[in-house]
C-alpha positions in Angstrom: 152.1 139.9 108.8 155.2 141.3 110.5 158.9 140.7 110.8 160.4 139.1 113.9 161.0 142.5 115.6 157.5 143.7 114.9 158.7 147.0 113.4 157.8 146.1 109.8 154.4 145.2 108.5 154.8 143.6 105.1 152.8 145.0 102.2 151.8 141.7 100.5 148.4 140.3 101.3 149.7 136.7 101.2 152.9 134.8 101.9 153.3 132.0 99.3 154.9 128.7 100.6 155.6 126.4 97.6 156.2 122.8 98.6 158.5 121.9 95.7 161.1 123.5 93.6 158.9 123.0 90.5 156.0 124.9 92.2 158.4 127.7 93.1 159.7 127.9 89.5 156.1 128.2 88.3 155.3 130.9 90.9 158.4 133.0 90.1 158.0 132.6 86.3 154.4 133.7 86.4 154.8 136.7 88.8 155.5 140.3 87.9 157.4 141.1 91.1 158.8 138.7 93.7 160.6 139.0 97.0 161.7 136.3 99.4 161.1 136.3 103.2 163.4 134.1 105.4 162.8 134.0 109.1 162.1 137.7 109.2 165.2 138.8 111.2 165.9 141.9 109.2 165.0 145.2 110.7 164.2 147.2 107.5 162.1 146.7 104.3 164.7 144.6 102.5 162.2 141.7 102.0 159.0 143.8 101.5 156.8 143.9 98.4 153.2 144.5 97.6 153.3 141.7 95.0 154.5 138.1 95.4 156.1 137.5 98.8 157.5 133.9 99.0 159.0 131.7 101.6 161.1 128.6 100.8 160.6 127.1 104.3 158.1 124.5 103.0 160.5 123.1 100.4 161.8 119.6 101.2 164.2 119.7 104.1 167.3 118.6 102.2 170.5 117.9 104.1 172.9 115.9 101.9 176.5 115.3 103.0 178.9 114.9 100.2 180.7 111.5 99.7 184.1 113.1 100.6 182.5 114.7 103.8 183.9 118.1 102.9 180.6 119.8 102.1 176.8 119.6 102.8 174.0 120.6 100.4 171.1 122.1 102.4 167.7 123.6 101.6 167.9 127.3 101.9 164.8 127.6 104.1 166.2 125.4 106.9 167.2 127.1 110.1 170.9 126.9 111.1 169.8 125.0 114.2 168.3 122.2 112.1 171.4 121.9 109.9 173.9 122.0 112.7 172.2 119.3 114.7 172.3 117.0 111.7 175.9 117.8 111.0 176.9 117.2 114.7 175.1 113.9 114.7 177.3 112.9 111.7 180.5 114.1 113.3 180.8 117.3 111.1 180.7 121.0 111.7 180.6 124.5 110.2 183.4 127.0 110.8 181.2 129.5 112.6 177.7 130.4 113.6 175.7 133.5 114.3 174.3 134.6 117.7 170.9 133.0 116.9 170.5 129.4 115.6 166.9 130.3 114.7 167.7 132.1 111.4 167.4 130.6 107.9 170.6 129.6 106.0 169.6 131.4 102.8 168.4 134.5 104.6 171.6 134.8 106.8 173.9 134.2 103.9 172.2 136.6 101.5 172.4 139.5 103.9 176.0 139.0 105.2 175.2 137.7 108.7 178.3 136.6 110.6 179.6 135.1 113.8 182.9 136.1 115.5 186.5 135.3 115.4 189.7 136.9 114.0 190.1 134.1 111.5 186.5 133.2 110.9 184.7 134.6 107.8 181.0 135.4 107.5 178.5 132.6 107.3 178.3 133.2 103.6 182.1 132.5 103.3 181.3 128.8 103.8 179.2 128.7 100.7 180.8 126.7 97.8 177.7 126.4 95.6 174.4 128.3 95.3 171.2 127.2 93.5 168.4 129.7 92.8 165.3 130.2 90.7 166.0 133.0 88.2 163.5 135.6 86.9 162.3 133.4 84.1 161.7 130.5 86.4 164.8 128.6 85.3 167.2 127.0 87.8 170.7 128.4 88.1 173.6 126.7 89.9 176.9 128.5 90.5 180.1 127.4 92.3 183.3 129.1 93.1 184.7 128.5 89.6 181.9 130.7 88.1 182.7 134.4 87.4 179.3 135.5 88.9 179.7 133.5 92.1 181.3 136.1 94.3 178.5 138.5 93.5 175.7 136.0 93.9 176.0 134.7 97.5 175.4 137.9 99.4 172.8 139.2 96.9 170.0 140.6 99.1 167.4 138.7 97.1 168.2 140.7 93.9 169.2 137.8 91.6 166.6 135.1 92.4 165.1 132.8 95.0 167.7 130.6 96.7 166.6 127.0 96.9 169.8 125.2 98.1 173.3 126.1 99.3 176.3 123.8 99.6 178.5 124.7 102.6 182.0 123.7 103.4 182.3 121.5 106.5 185.0 120.1 108.8 185.2 117.5 111.5 183.1 118.2 114.6 184.8 119.9 117.5 184.1 121.0 121.0 184.0 124.5 122.4 184.3 125.9 125.9 182.6 129.2 126.6 183.9 131.4 129.4 182.5 134.8 130.5 184.4 137.5 132.2 182.9 140.5 134.0 184.5 143.9 134.7 186.9 144.3 131.8 187.7 148.0 131.9 186.1 149.9 129.1 189.0 152.3 128.9 191.2 149.4 127.9 188.9 148.1 125.1 190.6 150.1 122.4 194.2 149.8 123.6 194.0 146.1 124.2 191.7 145.3 121.3 194.0 142.9 119.5 194.8 141.0 122.7 191.2 140.6 123.7 189.8 139.5 120.4 192.8 137.3 119.6 192.4 135.4 122.8 190.0 132.8 121.7 188.3 131.1 118.6 185.3 133.5 119.0 185.1 136.6 121.2 182.2 139.0 121.9 182.4 142.1 124.1 179.2 143.6 125.5 178.8 147.2 126.7 176.4 150.1 126.7 179.2 152.6 126.2 178.5 154.2 129.6 179.1 151.4 132.1 182.8 151.3 132.9 182.8 147.5 133.0 182.6 145.5 129.7 181.5 141.8 129.7 183.6 139.5 127.5 182.4 136.1 126.2 185.3 133.9 125.0 184.7 130.7 123.1 187.6 128.3 122.4 188.5 124.7 121.7 190.9 124.9 124.6 190.9 127.6 127.2 192.2 128.1 130.7 189.4 129.0 133.1 191.2 131.5 135.4 189.7 133.7 138.1 191.2 136.9 136.6 192.0 137.7 132.9 193.3 141.1 131.7 191.9 142.9 134.7 188.5 141.2 134.4 187.0 138.6 136.8 185.5 135.2 136.0 181.6 135.4 136.0 180.2 133.8 139.1 177.2 132.4 137.2 175.6 132.3 133.7 175.1 135.6 131.9 172.8 137.1 129.3 174.4 139.7 126.9 172.2 142.3 128.6 173.3 142.4 132.2 169.8 142.9 133.7 168.3 139.9 131.8 168.1 136.4 133.1 170.5 133.9 131.4 168.0 131.0 131.0 168.1 131.2 127.2 171.9 131.6 126.8 174.1 128.7 125.8 176.1 127.0 128.5 179.0 128.9 130.0 181.5 128.3 132.8 184.1 126.5 130.6 182.0 123.3 130.3 183.0 121.6 127.0 180.2 121.0 124.5 179.6 120.5 120.8 180.3 123.5 118.6 176.7 124.0 117.7 175.7 124.3 121.4 178.4 126.8 122.3 179.1 129.1 119.3 175.6 130.7 119.3 174.8 133.0 122.2 171.3 131.5 122.5 169.8 128.0 122.7 167.7 126.8 119.8 165.0 125.4 122.0 164.2 128.9 123.4 163.2 132.2 121.8 165.7 134.7 123.3 163.3 137.6 123.4 160.0 138.7 122.1 161.7 140.6 119.3 160.6 144.1 120.4 163.8 145.8 119.5 165.7 147.4 116.6 169.3 146.7 115.5 172.1 148.5 113.7 175.5 147.3 112.8 178.7 148.8 111.3 181.8 147.1 110.1 185.2 148.9 110.3 188.6 147.8 109.0 190.1 146.1 112.1 193.0 148.4 112.3 190.5 151.3 113.0 189.0 149.4 115.9 190.5 151.6 118.7 189.3 154.8 117.0 185.9 153.3 116.6 185.8 152.4 120.3 186.8 155.9 121.4 184.1 157.5 119.1 181.4 155.2 120.6 182.5 156.0 124.2 182.2 159.7 123.3 178.6 159.0 122.2 177.7 156.9 125.2 175.5 159.5 126.9 173.7 160.2 123.6 172.9 156.5 123.2 171.9 155.9 126.8 168.2 156.5 126.4 167.7 154.1 123.5 170.4 151.4 123.7 169.8 147.9 125.2 173.3 146.6 124.5 176.2 146.9 122.1 178.4 144.0 120.9 181.8 144.0 119.3 183.0 141.1 117.2 185.7 140.4 114.6 185.4 138.8 111.2 188.0 137.7 108.7 188.2 139.1 105.2 186.5 137.5 102.3 186.0 138.2 98.6 182.2 138.3 98.3 181.1 141.6 96.6 178.5 142.8 99.1 180.1 141.3 102.1 180.7 143.8 105.0 184.2 142.1 105.3 185.0 142.2 101.6 188.7 142.8 101.1 189.6 143.4 104.7 189.7 142.0 108.2 186.8 143.6 110.1 185.4 144.6 113.5 181.7 144.8 113.8 180.0 147.3 116.1 176.5 146.0 116.8 173.7 147.9 118.5 170.4 146.6 120.0 168.0 149.5 120.5 164.6 149.9 122.0 161.8 149.7 119.4 161.3 153.4 118.8 162.7 154.3 115.4 161.9 158.0 115.9 164.2 158.2 119.0 166.8 155.8 117.5 167.2 157.5 114.1 169.2 160.6 115.3 171.5 158.3 117.3 172.1 156.1 114.3 173.0 159.3 112.3 175.5 160.3 114.9 177.1 156.9 114.9 177.4 157.0 111.1 179.0 160.5 111.3 181.6 158.9 113.5 182.1 155.5 112.0 181.6 155.9 108.2 184.7 158.2 107.9 186.7 155.4 109.4 185.6 153.1 106.6 182.4 151.8 108.3 179.9 149.8 106.3 176.3 149.5 107.4 174.7 146.0 107.7 172.3 145.6 104.8 169.5 144.1 106.9 169.5 146.5 109.8 168.5 150.1 110.6 170.9 152.6 108.9 170.7 156.2 107.7 173.1 156.1 104.7 171.8 156.9 101.2 172.7 155.1 97.9 175.7 157.4 97.2 177.2 156.7 100.6 176.6 153.0 100.4 178.4 153.0 97.0 181.4 154.6 98.8 181.2 152.1 101.6 180.9 149.0 99.4 183.3 149.5 96.4 181.9 146.6 94.4 178.3 147.9 94.4 178.7 148.9 90.7 179.8 145.3 89.8 176.8 144.0 91.7 174.2 146.3 90.1 175.5 145.4 86.7 175.2 141.7 87.6 171.7 142.1 88.8 170.7 144.0 85.7 172.0 141.1 83.6 170.5 138.4 85.6 167.1 140.2 86.1 166.7 142.6 83.2 163.0 143.3 83.9 163.6 144.0 87.6 161.3 141.2 88.8 163.2 140.9 92.1 163.5 144.6 92.7 161.5 146.5 95.4 161.6 149.9 97.0 164.6 149.0 99.2 166.7 148.0 96.2 165.5 151.0 94.2 166.5 153.3 97.0 169.8 151.9 98.1 171.1 150.0 95.0 169.6 151.9 92.1 170.5 150.8 88.6 172.5 153.1 86.4 
């Protein structure tokens, strides 16, 4: 049994798929060690255990829109694509989406997954209530009024097994997606604020060697012009990796469409790749973006043998303790590598040497080199979180080698 990328073979002999919350409570309460597996889109051993590995994908597929139409309660094992289709059909929407609609709601929120946009928070920032099975098998429900809430949404599976999340929603909206080729890489740092402030959601793709950057702009209203900031309008659909066919990408060319069919980079009905890749991601304070860009350009030749593509996105600040955007507006430097961790590891170390001194934070679910002491410096509320986890799970039922290594207690 492997993760989506194929680089992790899970240690458990069996994946348990309880069909009801009661069955899940019994399983958790009677197990010595438990970890939860979502859709397997993490690239490290965050979900691994040799004991009880559980999926919530078989729980009833709850999608309950509140009477005031301001929130929706969903089963944590649902994929975003399932939830967003139901919301769109009812005239509602989420504030943002990740690149892939294939990922589970609970898994994405618990690891700090995000979309893009100067004013758009992580996917977890939409959570207004979380429900989970605690170590003793009891059900816990927390909302934004609870003192533990901000430490419980992005929790890396350390507090319990999430069964349901309630997400803030808004009226449905349309998005137009326009791609520009040939943005000069030497202007990416200097013009960073103008580029990323130019639309509701913006992504810039580069390999840090090619002098031309590809920019994807997604907005409710946008002028489709032949030239923009020195870049030219794409003459057809694009994949984030220039050499790849664009069949699986969401529609471009400025054609208006529902938010859930434009904000992701890839269509739900297709698998965008076979998963044979590794990923890393680092989150910097947005005011350090230009410095980060120049450091990455200097490392371009070092990356060239192992990189498939790098993506830059912005995320708004939030207050969730383990969020990569906790306390500050952020820029994310994302890297998709070839699936060769031995070759990738020294490049990741070089990137961390450059970006962590600028305030960079590694993504919890991806390939990184930082140790526990470094992560504690990167994420200032780690001590608050480990204290919360010790109180919620005193026997360490939800701990595994990953948590013991990177978030040790005491």
